[in-house]
N, CA, C and O atoms as CSV, one atom per row, in Angstrom:
chain,resi,resn,atom,element,x,y,z
A,1,MET,N,N,0.826,-1.196,0.000
A,1,MET,CA,C,0.000,0.000,0.000
A,1,MET,C,C,0.872,1.262,0.000
A,1,MET,O,O,0.589,2.238,-0.694
A,2,ARG,N,N,1.945,1.206,0.806
A,2,ARG,CA,C,2.840,2.377,0.855
A,2,ARG,C,C,3.528,2.608,-0.484
A,2,ARG,O,O,3.754,3.750,-0.883
A,3,LYS,N,N,3.862,1.518,-1.178
A,3,LYS,CA,C,4.523,1.656,-2.479
A,3,LYS,C,C,3.585,2.321,-3.479
A,3,LYS,O,O,4.016,3.159,-4.270
A,4,VAL,N,N,2.325,1.958,-3.449
A,4,VAL,CA,C,1.331,2.569,-4.349
A,4,VAL,C,C,1.186,4.048,-4.017
A,4,VAL,O,O,1.143,4.892,-4.912
A,5,PHE,N,N,1.111,4.355,-2.731
A,5,PHE,CA,C,0.986,5.754,-2.308
A,5,PHE,C,C,2.223,6.550,-2.733
A,5,PHE,O,O,2.092,7.667,-3.232
A,6,ALA,N,N,3.417,5.989,-2.542
A,6,ALA,CA,C,4.662,6.663,-2.923
A,6,ALA,C,C,4.703,6.890,-4.438
A,6,ALA,O,O,5.102,7.959,-4.899
A,7,ALA,N,N,4.292,5.889,-5.201
A,7,ALA,CA,C,4.267,6.020,-6.657
A,7,ALA,C,C,3.282,7.099,-7.081
A,7,ALA,O,O,3.560,7.869,-8.001
A,8,LEU,N,N,2.142,7.158,-6.423
A,8,LEU,CA,C,1.138,8.176,-6.725
A,8,LEU,C,C,1.676,9.575,-6.422
A,8,LEU,O,O,1.454,10.507,-7.195
A,9,VAL,N,N,2.369,9.720,-5.322
A,9,VAL,CA,C,2.958,11.015,-4.959
A,9,VAL,C,C,3.989,11.430,-6.007
A,9,VAL,O,O,4.018,12.590,-6.417
A,10,VAL,N,N,4.828,10.504,-6.440
A,10,VAL,CA,C,5.846,10.800,-7.454
A,10,VAL,C,C,5.184,11.240,-8.761
A,10,VAL,O,O,5.622,12.206,-9.387
A,11,VAL,N,N,4.139,10.538,-9.168
A,11,VAL,CA,C,3.428,10.897,-10.402
A,11,VAL,C,C,2.801,12.279,-10.275
A,11,VAL,O,O,2.910,13.086,-11.198
A,12,LEU,N,N,2.153,12.568,-9.163
A,12,LEU,CA,C,1.533,13.880,-8.964
A,12,LEU,C,C,2.575,14.993,-8.937
A,12,LEU,O,O,2.340,16.065,-9.494
A,13,LEU,N,N,3.719,14.761,-8.299
A,13,LEU,CA,C,4.793,15.762,-8.302
A,13,LEU,C,C,5.316,15.989,-9.714
A,13,LEU,O,O,5.609,17.122,-10.096
A,14,GLY,N,N,5.431,14.923,-10.483
A,14,GLY,CA,C,5.879,15.049,-11.869
A,14,GLY,C,C,4.912,15.872,-12.701
A,14,GLY,O,O,5.332,16.736,-13.471
A,15,VAL,N,N,3.627,15.612,-12.552
A,15,VAL,CA,C,2.606,16.371,-13.284
A,15,VAL,C,C,2.631,17.835,-12.855
A,15,VAL,O,O,2.575,18.730,-13.698
A,16,ALA,N,N,2.715,18.081,-11.551
A,16,ALA,CA,C,2.754,19.465,-11.058
A,16,ALA,C,C,3.988,20.183,-11.576
A,16,ALA,O,O,3.909,21.352,-11.954
A,17,GLY,N,N,5.132,19.498,-11.601
A,17,GLY,CA,C,6.358,20.094,-12.127
A,17,GLY,C,C,6.242,20.420,-13.601
A,17,GLY,O,O,6.698,21.471,-14.052
A,18,GLY,N,N,5.630,19.516,-14.353
A,18,GLY,CA,C,5.434,19.760,-15.783
A,18,GLY,C,C,4.542,20.957,-16.039
A,18,GLY,O,O,4.818,21.767,-16.924
A,19,ILE,N,N,3.483,21.070,-15.275
A,19,ILE,CA,C,2.576,22.215,-15.423
A,19,ILE,C,C,3.312,23.505,-15.079
A,19,ILE,O,O,3.139,24.520,-15.754
A,20,TYR,N,N,4.126,23.468,-14.042
A,20,TYR,CA,C,4.897,24.654,-13.652
A,20,TYR,C,C,5.854,25.076,-14.754
A,20,TYR,O,O,5.939,26.259,-15.083
A,21,VAL,N,N,6.580,24.111,-15.332
A,21,VAL,CA,C,7.536,24.426,-16.400
A,21,VAL,C,C,6.809,24.990,-17.614
A,21,VAL,O,O,7.276,25.959,-18.212
A,22,LEU,N,N,5.684,24.409,-17.986
A,22,LEU,CA,C,4.920,24.938,-19.119
A,22,LEU,C,C,4.418,26.348,-18.827
A,22,LEU,O,O,4.382,27.192,-19.722
A,23,GLY,N,N,4.037,26.602,-17.600
A,23,GLY,CA,C,3.602,27.934,-17.206
A,23,GLY,C,C,4.724,28.947,-17.313
A,23,GLY,O,O,4.488,30.096,-17.686
A,24,LEU,N,N,5.944,28.538,-16.990
A,24,LEU,CA,C,7.090,29.441,-17.120
A,24,LEU,C,C,7.338,29.822,-18.572
A,24,LEU,O,O,7.692,30.965,-18.862
A,25,LYS,N,N,7.157,28.879,-19.481
A,25,LYS,CA,C,7.368,29.159,-20.899
A,25,LYS,C,C,6.382,30.203,-21.410
A,25,LYS,O,O,6.709,30.965,-22.320
A,26,GLU,N,N,5.207,30.248,-20.849
A,26,GLU,CA,C,4.181,31.158,-21.319
A,26,GLU,C,C,4.323,32.566,-20.751
A,26,GLU,O,O,3.637,33.479,-21.210
A,27,THR,N,N,5.196,32.765,-19.764
A,27,THR,CA,C,5.391,34.113,-19.249
A,27,THR,C,C,6.161,34.911,-20.283
A,27,THR,O,O,6.912,34.349,-21.081
A,28,GLY,N,N,5.976,36.191,-20.267
A,28,GLY,CA,C,6.658,37.042,-21.226
A,28,GLY,C,C,5.732,37.440,-22.360
A,28,GLY,O,O,4.522,37.220,-22.320
A,29,SER,N,N,6.343,38.031,-23.363
A,29,SER,CA,C,5.591,38.545,-24.505
A,29,SER,C,C,6.395,38.321,-25.770
A,29,SER,O,O,7.602,38.086,-25.729
A,30,TYR,N,N,5.703,38.400,-26.893
A,30,TYR,CA,C,6.411,38.417,-28.161
A,30,TYR,C,C,7.106,39.776,-28.245
A,30,TYR,O,O,6.576,40.778,-27.766
A,31,VAL,N,N,8.279,39.806,-28.846
A,31,VAL,CA,C,9.053,41.041,-28.932
A,31,VAL,C,C,9.155,41.451,-30.387
A,31,VAL,O,O,9.578,40.666,-31.236
A,32,ALA,N,N,8.763,42.692,-30.673
A,32,ALA,CA,C,8.880,43.253,-32.014
A,32,ALA,C,C,9.952,44.335,-31.988
A,32,ALA,O,O,10.020,45.125,-31.047
A,33,LEU,N,N,10.781,44.367,-33.011
A,33,LEU,CA,C,11.846,45.363,-33.123
A,33,LEU,C,C,11.650,46.150,-34.406
A,33,LEU,O,O,11.651,45.585,-35.500
A,34,LYS,N,N,11.480,47.469,-34.263
A,34,LYS,CA,C,11.444,48.360,-35.425
A,34,LYS,C,C,12.844,48.953,-35.546
A,34,LYS,O,O,13.251,49.782,-34.732
A,35,ALA,N,N,13.569,48.522,-36.565
A,35,ALA,CA,C,14.971,48.888,-36.726
A,35,ALA,C,C,15.143,49.843,-37.900
A,35,ALA,O,O,14.607,49.616,-38.984
A,36,THR,N,N,15.894,50.911,-37.669
A,36,THR,CA,C,16.226,51.865,-38.720
A,36,THR,C,C,17.708,51.732,-39.027
A,36,THR,O,O,18.552,51.846,-38.138
A,37,PHE,N,N,18.014,51.490,-40.297
A,37,PHE,CA,C,19.389,51.310,-40.749
A,37,PHE,C,C,19.843,52.535,-41.529
A,37,PHE,O,O,19.052,53.146,-42.248
A,38,ARG,N,N,21.112,52.893,-41.388
A,38,ARG,CA,C,21.633,54.073,-42.078
A,38,ARG,C,C,22.024,53.795,-43.519
A,38,ARG,O,O,22.260,54.723,-44.293
A,39,MET,N,N,22.094,52.515,-43.880
A,39,MET,CA,C,22.374,52.143,-45.264
A,39,MET,C,C,21.738,50.800,-45.547
A,39,MET,O,O,21.434,50.042,-44.625
A,40,GLY,N,N,21.539,50.506,-46.809
A,40,GLY,CA,C,20.894,49.263,-47.194
A,40,GLY,C,C,21.802,48.061,-47.059
A,40,GLY,O,O,22.972,48.179,-46.693
A,41,GLY,N,N,21.255,46.923,-47.355
A,41,GLY,CA,C,22.038,45.700,-47.387
A,41,GLY,C,C,22.031,44.887,-46.113
A,41,GLY,O,O,22.601,43.796,-46.087
A,42,ALA,N,N,21.404,45.376,-45.049
A,42,ALA,CA,C,21.368,44.615,-43.793
A,42,ALA,C,C,20.384,43.461,-43.931
A,42,ALA,O,O,19.213,43.663,-44.254
A,43,VAL,N,N,20.868,42.263,-43.687
A,43,VAL,CA,C,20.054,41.057,-43.795
A,43,VAL,C,C,19.843,40.495,-42.394
A,43,VAL,O,O,20.797,40.292,-41.643
A,44,TYR,N,N,18.594,40.250,-42.057
A,44,TYR,CA,C,18.268,39.680,-40.750
A,44,TYR,C,C,18.733,38.230,-40.702
A,44,TYR,O,O,18.457,37.455,-41.617
A,45,LYS,N,N,19.440,37.864,-39.632
A,45,LYS,CA,C,19.939,36.499,-39.469
A,45,LYS,C,C,19.140,35.713,-38.434
A,45,LYS,O,O,18.630,34.634,-38.734
A,46,GLU,N,N,19.026,36.251,-37.214
A,46,GLU,CA,C,18.367,35.514,-36.144
A,46,GLU,C,C,18.224,36.406,-34.923
A,46,GLU,O,O,18.786,37.499,-34.856
A,47,TYR,N,N,17.463,35.913,-33.965
A,47,TYR,CA,C,17.488,36.522,-32.638
A,47,TYR,C,C,18.023,35.478,-31.693
A,47,TYR,O,O,17.881,34.276,-31.918
A,48,GLN,N,N,18.647,35.958,-30.617
A,48,GLN,CA,C,19.297,35.047,-29.684
A,48,GLN,C,C,19.193,35.628,-28.284
A,48,GLN,O,O,19.368,36.831,-28.090
A,49,LEU,N,N,18.912,34.784,-27.319
A,49,LEU,CA,C,18.845,35.214,-25.933
A,49,LEU,C,C,20.227,35.030,-25.308
A,49,LEU,O,O,20.763,33.922,-25.286
A,50,GLU,N,N,20.793,36.116,-24.806
A,50,GLU,CA,C,22.091,36.087,-24.133
A,50,GLU,C,C,21.854,36.518,-22.693
A,50,GLU,O,O,21.844,37.710,-22.386
A,51,GLY,N,N,21.665,35.546,-21.817
A,51,GLY,CA,C,21.307,35.860,-20.430
A,51,GLY,C,C,19.909,36.441,-20.407
A,51,GLY,O,O,18.950,35.783,-20.808
A,52,ASP,N,N,19.789,37.690,-19.933
A,52,ASP,CA,C,18.485,38.357,-19.920
A,52,ASP,C,C,18.388,39.427,-21.001
A,52,ASP,O,O,17.538,40.314,-20.931
A,53,THR,N,N,19.271,39.336,-22.012
A,53,THR,CA,C,19.285,40.286,-23.124
A,53,THR,C,C,18.901,39.563,-24.414
A,53,THR,O,O,19.463,38.518,-24.741
A,54,LEU,N,N,17.940,40.128,-25.141
A,54,LEU,CA,C,17.517,39.587,-26.426
A,54,LEU,C,C,18.257,40.342,-27.522
A,54,LEU,O,O,18.164,41.566,-27.608
A,55,VAL,N,N,18.996,39.612,-28.364
A,55,VAL,CA,C,19.812,40.224,-29.410
A,55,VAL,C,C,19.256,39.842,-30.774
A,55,VAL,O,O,19.156,38.659,-31.101
A,56,PHE,N,N,18.890,40.851,-31.572
A,56,PHE,CA,C,18.499,40.659,-32.963
A,56,PHE,C,C,19.755,40.875,-33.798
A,56,PHE,O,O,20.379,41.931,-33.705
A,57,LYS,N,N,20.140,39.884,-34.618
A,57,LYS,CA,C,21.400,39.930,-35.355
A,57,LYS,C,C,21.156,40.169,-36.846
A,57,LYS,O,O,20.282,39.565,-37.467
A,58,PHE,N,N,21.968,41.078,-37.388
A,58,PHE,CA,C,21.911,41.437,-38.803
A,58,PHE,C,C,23.314,41.374,-39.384
A,58,PHE,O,O,24.304,41.524,-38.668
A,59,GLU,N,N,23.385,41.150,-40.697
A,59,GLU,CA,C,24.676,41.053,-41.364
A,59,GLU,C,C,24.635,41.835,-42.666
A,59,GLU,O,O,23.635,41.832,-43.384
A,60,ARG,N,N,25.748,42.508,-42.954
A,60,ARG,CA,C,25.896,43.270,-44.189
A,60,ARG,C,C,27.242,42.876,-44.782
A,60,ARG,O,O,28.280,43.068,-44.149
A,61,ASN,N,N,27.228,42.333,-45.979
A,61,ASN,CA,C,28.474,41.934,-46.649
A,61,ASN,C,C,28.579,42.623,-47.998
A,61,ASN,O,O,27.575,42.842,-48.676
A,62,GLY,N,N,29.790,42.959,-48.378
A,62,GLY,CA,C,30.005,43.561,-49.677
A,62,GLY,C,C,30.839,44.822,-49.583
A,62,GLY,O,O,31.296,45.207,-48.507
A,63,ASP,N,N,31.031,45.464,-50.739
A,63,ASP,CA,C,31.848,46.672,-50.803
A,63,ASP,C,C,31.014,47.938,-50.929
A,63,ASP,O,O,31.445,49.012,-50.509
A,64,PHE,N,N,29.824,47.818,-51.504
A,64,PHE,CA,C,28.995,48.993,-51.737
A,64,PHE,C,C,27.596,48.752,-51.180
A,64,PHE,O,O,27.009,47.688,-51.377
A,65,PHE,N,N,27.070,49.760,-50.479
A,65,PHE,CA,C,25.727,49.671,-49.920
A,65,PHE,C,C,24.964,50.936,-50.300
A,65,PHE,O,O,25.538,52.024,-50.345
A,66,THR,N,N,23.687,50.789,-50.568
A,66,THR,CA,C,22.884,51.963,-50.898
A,66,THR,C,C,22.861,52.897,-49.697
A,66,THR,O,O,22.811,52.453,-48.550
A,67,GLN,N,N,22.896,54.168,-49.970
A,67,GLN,CA,C,22.907,55.179,-48.914
A,67,GLN,C,C,21.488,55.672,-48.659
A,67,GLN,O,O,21.216,56.872,-48.699
A,68,ALA,N,N,20.604,54.742,-48.400
A,68,ALA,CA,C,19.207,55.068,-48.125
A,68,ALA,C,C,18.860,54.595,-46.726
A,68,ALA,O,O,19.263,53.509,-46.308
A,69,ILE,N,N,18.121,55.406,-46.013
A,69,ILE,CA,C,17.672,55.019,-44.675
A,69,ILE,C,C,16.524,54.029,-44.832
A,69,ILE,O,O,15.549,54.297,-45.534
A,70,GLU,N,N,16.652,52.887,-44.171
A,70,GLU,CA,C,15.635,51.834,-44.238
A,70,GLU,C,C,15.110,51.542,-42.838
A,70,GLU,O,O,15.872,51.496,-41.873
A,71,THR,N,N,13.807,51.348,-42.742
A,71,THR,CA,C,13.198,50.923,-41.490
A,71,THR,C,C,12.465,49.619,-41.745
A,71,THR,O,O,11.656,49.510,-42.666
A,72,LYS,N,N,12.766,48.624,-40.904
A,72,LYS,CA,C,12.145,47.301,-41.037
A,72,LYS,C,C,11.695,46.836,-39.662
A,72,LYS,O,O,12.225,47.271,-38.640
A,73,GLU,N,N,10.711,45.946,-39.650
A,73,GLU,CA,C,10.218,45.398,-38.387
A,73,GLU,C,C,10.411,43.886,-38.363
A,73,GLU,O,O,10.144,43.187,-39.340
A,74,PHE,N,N,10.879,43.409,-37.226
A,74,PHE,CA,C,11.119,41.988,-37.015
A,74,PHE,C,C,10.471,41.590,-35.703
A,74,PHE,O,O,10.350,42.410,-34.793
A,75,SER,N,N,10.050,40.324,-35.598
A,75,SER,CA,C,9.357,39.881,-34.392
A,75,SER,C,C,9.800,38.463,-34.027
A,75,SER,O,O,10.160,37.663,-34.891
A,76,THR,N,N,9.764,38.177,-32.737
A,76,THR,CA,C,10.080,36.828,-32.279
A,76,THR,C,C,8.859,35.936,-32.460
A,76,THR,O,O,7.725,36.411,-32.512
A,77,ASP,N,N,9.112,34.640,-32.553
A,77,ASP,CA,C,8.005,33.693,-32.610
A,77,ASP,C,C,7.872,32.941,-31.291
A,77,ASP,O,O,7.127,31.967,-31.186
A,78,GLU,N,N,8.612,33.414,-30.281
A,78,GLU,CA,C,8.522,32.879,-28.928
A,78,GLU,C,C,8.313,34.049,-27.975
A,78,GLU,O,O,8.592,35.199,-28.314
A,79,LYS,N,N,7.819,33.743,-26.780
A,79,LYS,CA,C,7.627,34.791,-25.780
A,79,LYS,C,C,8.873,34.916,-24.914
A,79,LYS,O,O,9.486,33.920,-24.532
A,80,PHE,N,N,9.235,36.166,-24.611
A,80,PHE,CA,C,10.398,36.471,-23.782
A,80,PHE,C,C,10.031,37.563,-22.792
A,80,PHE,O,O,9.041,38.274,-22.963
A,81,ALA,N,N,10.847,37.681,-21.758
A,81,ALA,CA,C,10.744,38.788,-20.805
A,81,ALA,C,C,12.147,39.374,-20.641
A,81,ALA,O,O,12.745,39.256,-19.572
A,82,PRO,N,N,12.679,40.009,-21.705
A,82,PRO,CA,C,14.063,40.487,-21.644
A,82,PRO,C,C,14.202,41.756,-20.804
A,82,PRO,O,O,13.278,42.563,-20.707
A,83,LYS,N,N,15.368,41.908,-20.208
A,83,LYS,CA,C,15.672,43.156,-19.494
A,83,LYS,C,C,16.167,44.198,-20.492
A,83,LYS,O,O,15.962,45.396,-20.299
A,84,LYS,N,N,16.825,43.733,-21.568
A,84,LYS,CA,C,17.323,44.618,-22.621
A,84,LYS,C,C,17.104,43.963,-23.975
A,84,LYS,O,O,17.061,42.739,-24.096
A,85,VAL,N,N,16.966,44.814,-24.997
A,85,VAL,CA,C,16.896,44.345,-26.380
A,85,VAL,C,C,17.984,45.082,-27.148
A,85,VAL,O,O,18.095,46.306,-27.074
A,86,ILE,N,N,18.784,44.321,-27.887
A,86,ILE,CA,C,19.934,44.862,-28.615
A,86,ILE,C,C,19.803,44.518,-30.091
A,86,ILE,O,O,19.322,43.443,-30.450
A,87,MET,N,N,20.243,45.456,-30.954
A,87,MET,CA,C,20.390,45.168,-32.380
A,87,MET,C,C,21.892,45.071,-32.646
A,87,MET,O,O,22.649,45.993,-32.342
A,88,GLU,N,N,22.305,43.955,-33.209
A,88,GLU,CA,C,23.713,43.755,-33.548
A,88,GLU,C,C,23.849,43.750,-35.063
A,88,GLU,O,O,23.191,42.967,-35.748
A,89,VAL,N,N,24.720,44.639,-35.594
A,89,VAL,CA,C,24.931,44.730,-37.031
A,89,VAL,C,C,26.382,44.379,-37.326
A,89,VAL,O,O,27.304,45.034,-36.841
A,90,ASN,N,N,26.571,43.337,-38.128
A,90,ASN,CA,C,27.897,42.886,-38.524
A,90,ASN,C,C,28.107,43.325,-39.972
A,90,ASN,O,O,27.516,42.754,-40.888
A,91,THR,N,N,28.951,44.341,-40.178
A,91,THR,CA,C,29.241,44.837,-41.519
A,91,THR,C,C,30.659,44.417,-41.879
A,91,THR,O,O,31.635,44.976,-41.378
A,92,ASN,N,N,30.755,43.418,-42.761
A,92,ASN,CA,C,32.049,42.897,-43.201
A,92,ASN,C,C,32.972,42.582,-42.020
A,92,ASN,O,O,34.166,42.881,-42.067
A,93,GLY,N,N,32.428,41.987,-40.976
A,93,GLY,CA,C,33.228,41.586,-39.820
A,93,GLY,C,C,33.321,42.616,-38.714
A,93,GLY,O,O,33.795,42.305,-37.622
A,94,GLN,N,N,32.879,43.841,-38.974
A,94,GLN,CA,C,32.897,44.882,-37.939
A,94,GLN,C,C,31.525,44.888,-37.259
A,94,GLN,O,O,30.512,45.212,-37.878
A,95,ILE,N,N,31.515,44.520,-35.966
A,95,ILE,CA,C,30.257,44.368,-35.240
A,95,ILE,C,C,29.978,45.597,-34.384
A,95,ILE,O,O,30.826,46.051,-33.615
A,96,LYS,N,N,28.766,46.121,-34.540
A,96,LYS,CA,C,28.309,47.235,-33.712
A,96,LYS,C,C,26.985,46.835,-33.080
A,96,LYS,O,O,26.154,46.176,-33.705
A,97,ARG,N,N,26.801,47.248,-31.824
A,97,ARG,CA,C,25.574,46.954,-31.094
A,97,ARG,C,C,24.873,48.245,-30.709
A,97,ARG,O,O,25.510,49.234,-30.346
A,98,TYR,N,N,23.540,48.216,-30.795
A,98,TYR,CA,C,22.713,49.374,-30.466
A,98,TYR,C,C,21.612,48.922,-29.521
A,98,TYR,O,O,20.960,47.907,-29.766
A,99,GLU,N,N,21.401,49.667,-28.446
A,99,GLU,CA,C,20.355,49.293,-27.491
A,99,GLU,C,C,19.015,49.859,-27.931
A,99,GLU,O,O,18.899,51.043,-28.249
A,100,ALA,N,N,18.015,49.006,-27.944
A,100,ALA,CA,C,16.661,49.407,-28.339
A,100,ALA,C,C,15.906,49.939,-27.128
A,100,ALA,O,O,16.198,49.587,-25.985
A,101,LYS,N,N,14.927,50.796,-27.409
A,101,LYS,CA,C,14.091,51.371,-26.345
A,101,LYS,C,C,12.669,50.855,-26.487
A,101,LYS,O,O,12.125,50.770,-27.588
A,102,LEU,N,N,12.083,50.513,-25.356
A,102,LEU,CA,C,10.693,50.068,-25.337
A,102,LEU,C,C,9.796,51.267,-25.613
A,102,LEU,O,O,9.865,52.274,-24.908
A,103,VAL,N,N,8.948,51.158,-26.647
A,103,VAL,CA,C,8.075,52.277,-27.002
A,103,VAL,C,C,6.597,51.980,-26.779
A,103,VAL,O,O,5.781,52.896,-26.675
A,104,LYS,N,N,6.254,50.677,-26.706
A,104,LYS,CA,C,4.842,50.348,-26.532
A,104,LYS,C,C,4.702,48.936,-25.973
A,104,LYS,O,O,5.422,48.017,-26.367
A,105,GLU,N,N,3.765,48.788,-25.052
A,105,GLU,CA,C,3.427,47.474,-24.506
A,105,GLU,C,C,1.996,47.164,-24.870
A,105,GLU,O,O,1.088,47.937,-24.566
A,106,GLU,N,N,1.793,46.038,-25.519
A,106,GLU,CA,C,0.457,45.576,-25.831
A,106,GLU,C,C,0.184,44.337,-24.976
A,106,GLU,O,O,1.026,43.944,-24.169
A,107,GLU,N,N,-0.956,43.739,-25.143
A,107,GLU,CA,C,-1.362,42.607,-24.304
A,107,GLU,C,C,-0.309,41.502,-24.260
A,107,GLU,O,O,0.090,41.076,-23.176
A,108,ASP,N,N,0.142,41.037,-25.411
A,108,ASP,CA,C,1.145,39.967,-25.437
A,108,ASP,C,C,2.311,40.312,-26.362
A,108,ASP,O,O,2.948,39.426,-26.932
A,109,ARG,N,N,2.582,41.619,-26.503
A,109,ARG,CA,C,3.628,42.052,-27.424
A,109,ARG,C,C,4.319,43.298,-26.882
A,109,ARG,O,O,3.665,44.248,-26.451
A,110,LEU,N,N,5.657,43.279,-26.910
A,110,LEU,CA,C,6.462,44.441,-26.545
A,110,LEU,C,C,7.067,44.985,-27.832
A,110,LEU,O,O,7.630,44.231,-28.625
A,111,ILE,N,N,6.952,46.300,-28.041
A,111,ILE,CA,C,7.482,46.913,-29.259
A,111,ILE,C,C,8.656,47.798,-28.897
A,111,ILE,O,O,8.529,48.725,-28.096
A,112,TYR,N,N,9.796,47.506,-29.492
A,112,TYR,CA,C,11.034,48.255,-29.273
A,112,TYR,C,C,11.426,48.967,-30.566
A,112,TYR,O,O,11.110,48.511,-31.665
A,113,GLU,N,N,12.122,50.094,-30.412
A,113,GLU,CA,C,12.668,50.809,-31.572
A,113,GLU,C,C,14.158,51.004,-31.351
A,113,GLU,O,O,14.627,51.206,-30.231
A,114,VAL,N,N,14.890,50.934,-32.467
A,114,VAL,CA,C,16.341,51.136,-32.424
A,114,VAL,C,C,16.767,51.756,-33.745
A,114,VAL,O,O,16.148,51.531,-34.785
A,115,SER,N,N,17.846,52.549,-33.681
A,115,SER,CA,C,18.325,53.221,-34.882
A,115,SER,C,C,19.841,53.108,-34.976
A,115,SER,O,O,20.556,53.209,-33.979
A,116,GLU,N,N,20.301,52.898,-36.182
A,116,GLU,CA,C,21.738,52.840,-36.474
A,116,GLU,C,C,22.268,54.241,-36.786
A,116,GLU,O,O,23.471,54.417,-36.975
A,117,LEU,N,N,21.392,55.224,-36.840
A,117,LEU,CA,C,21.795,56.587,-37.207
A,117,LEU,C,C,22.607,57.266,-36.132
A,117,LEU,O,O,23.016,58.415,-36.300
């Protein structure tokens, strides 16, 4: 009888732990980044969580880039609760980082803006 009770307790703890972990994944919001670039050619690569900082990564390769100001919007497909949002631009191996500012909070979406200007 004790073995059955112990097994039941283990199963219930496992279920409770699973529910807790799933609940943690749902905390946070989708993050949108409105990025302004000082020249063309920036290609979005990925976003990456570095500790409590969300980094949107871009790459620019080549010798000539259009001298036009471009604004683009990118969004995560997962929910996060970042303390900071950064835009990283790698131009021919030269990496520059820009900190984004939170401009709007919606129900399940945080909107940040950043500029390379």
